[in-house]
C-alpha positions, 0 to 999 in steps of 0.5 A: 918087639916094638914097632917103630914110630914115625912123625912127619915134621911140618914147617916150623911155627913162627911165634911173634915174639910180642903178643898180637894185639887187636885193632881197637873196635870204633865207638858206634856213632849215630846222627842222634840218640833218642833216650826214652821209647814211649810216645814221644820217642818213638814218633821222633826216632821214626820222623828222624829215621825217615829224613835219613838220620843214623838214628838209636833209641834206648829205653830202660823198661822192659816193655815198650811204651807202656804207657800208651798201652795202658791208657784209655783203658788198653784202647789209647785216648790218643788225641783231641779233635777239640784242641784250639792251636791258636789257644793252647792255654784252653787245653795246656797248664804250665808256666807257659803254655803258649810255648806249645803253640809252634809245635801243636800248629805244625803236628796237628791232631788231623796229621796223627789222624792221617797216620793211624789211617794210612796203616788201616787203624780203626778208631772212634770218638766217644765225647768232647773230641775225644779219639780212641783206637777201636780194637786195642792200644797195642794198634797204636804202638804197632804202628810206631814200631813199624814207623820205627823200622821203615826209618831203619832205627836202631832200638836197644830195649831193655837197655840202662844208660849209666852217663852222658857225657857232652864231648868235644865236637870231633867228627860230629861226635858231642856226646857220649854215653856209658849203656848196658850195651857199651859206649856210644857216641852222638851229634844230638841227644834227645831225653823223652823220658817222661815225668814220674807218673806210674813208676811201676811201669818204669817212670824215672827222674832220669830226664830231670838228672840230665836237665840239672846235669846241663845247668837247665833250670826245672819247674816244681813237679807234683802228681796231676790228672791224679785222685785227691785224697781227705782226712780219714776221720773227716771222710767217714761219711762219704767212705760208704759212697766209693763207686758212686759216679755221678756228673757235677760241676767241679771248681777251684781258685779265687773269682778270678782265677776260677777253673771249673770243669763239668764231668763225672766225679767218683767217690773213692774209699779214700777220696774223690776221682773220676774225671772231673777230680782229675782234671781240676787236680791240675789246677789245685793248689794245696790248702784251698778248697774244691766248690762242687755242685752235685746236682749242676743241671738243676735249680735245687732249692725251687725242687725242694720247695715244689716238693714240698708243697705237695709231698709227704715222703722223706727228704731222702726219697724226694731227694733220690728223684734228683740224684743217686739215692745213695748220695740222698741218703748219705746227706740225709744223715748228716743232720736231723733236720733233713731226716723228716717227710719234706712238707714238715721241714722248715724253709730254712732247713731245705734252702741249707740242704739245696746250697750243700748240694750245690756248692759242697766245699771241701779241702783235700789233704792230699793226692793219690801221688805218682802211683796214681797220676797220669801225668806229671806237671812241671818238669824243664823249664820251657825258657830254657828251650827254644819252642820252634826246636825243644833244643836247649838253648845253652847246650847244643844239640840236646832236646827234650820233648813230650811230658819231660817238659813244663807242658801238660794237658787236659784228661782227654788225648791232649798229652798225647797230642804234645808227645806227637806234636813236640817229637815232630818239632824236634825230629824235624830239626835234627840234623846229620853230622 
């Protein structure tokens, strides 16, 4: 016999005749969106946030501030005490180096030093005003991230930006960005995406594409602070010197526009590198020669003549007392006149040797390119930007800071100081909706 089953009926269910549509989620709005979490972007975001602005910082790379991390041999040459803010043309390159004077005068090396001292970061000076973190570049990165946190900055990374659109200024929103994390609106947009140098750590042409989209002119880009290369066959006599470093004076340009540096030079298998070459590369023009004095502190002609009067050593042996022995051996092999005891050499041969060592002229065939370049020369034409604020003169609310602009500093902390100064100028100009 089956047991009876009892069901307790609940209240009848109400079914809406039409499916319910959830309320739309409002698009996030920010006073400022900063694209690029490098030196300039981090400082700008931190300072804008600490001024009370609602800030979003976006970067497509996996790691934050990788260029800071690898700079200065991992210790970040973060500024230079020798910077003369009254004469930026002394240490900066571009069509108009004077453009950076305003920003540099309002955020000086002393201002950044005060910031790192407030965070307890120890630092030291190497030479020529170059300042480095004692421990690690990571200290500088963590300081900037802490400053962003103090400013309540929202940080999306990694996050790609697919498009940037100017929209009618409704309720303060002037830009719409489509990103890997959705759509966002902003009153102001800051481009701090750097240049093309070192693509393996995430460098792209994003900033230049945004500038082109909004009609801002660009100055031709090329690698800066980069090793120089030479023709394979022509370089063969010097390839054996790879790894050799020595102090030199290196120069390029006509007599009227000559630029010279007294720094260390490094021979490589493909050409020349070292601080001397990196510095001169920002001034060198393709097809023009370099002049290198391999013994800048010595009068080689007089030294060789003196040795001839008192010595019977081979020329290479005498020469090795004044330049590295590997260089002396390689140079003496270039002429039969130099492969004999110095007392048997003619005065003419010794003078020719002295002249070649004191003014070695050679024409590079190219550079190691963006993969080895520390910076990018050229970029956003400064004529298109207001030097007080870094804002576009023709597109309201659009700013460009740091390396993406046509301002390039010397080796030795000048480019970081430009990043800090341009970021500060921009952050001071940003306004809430």
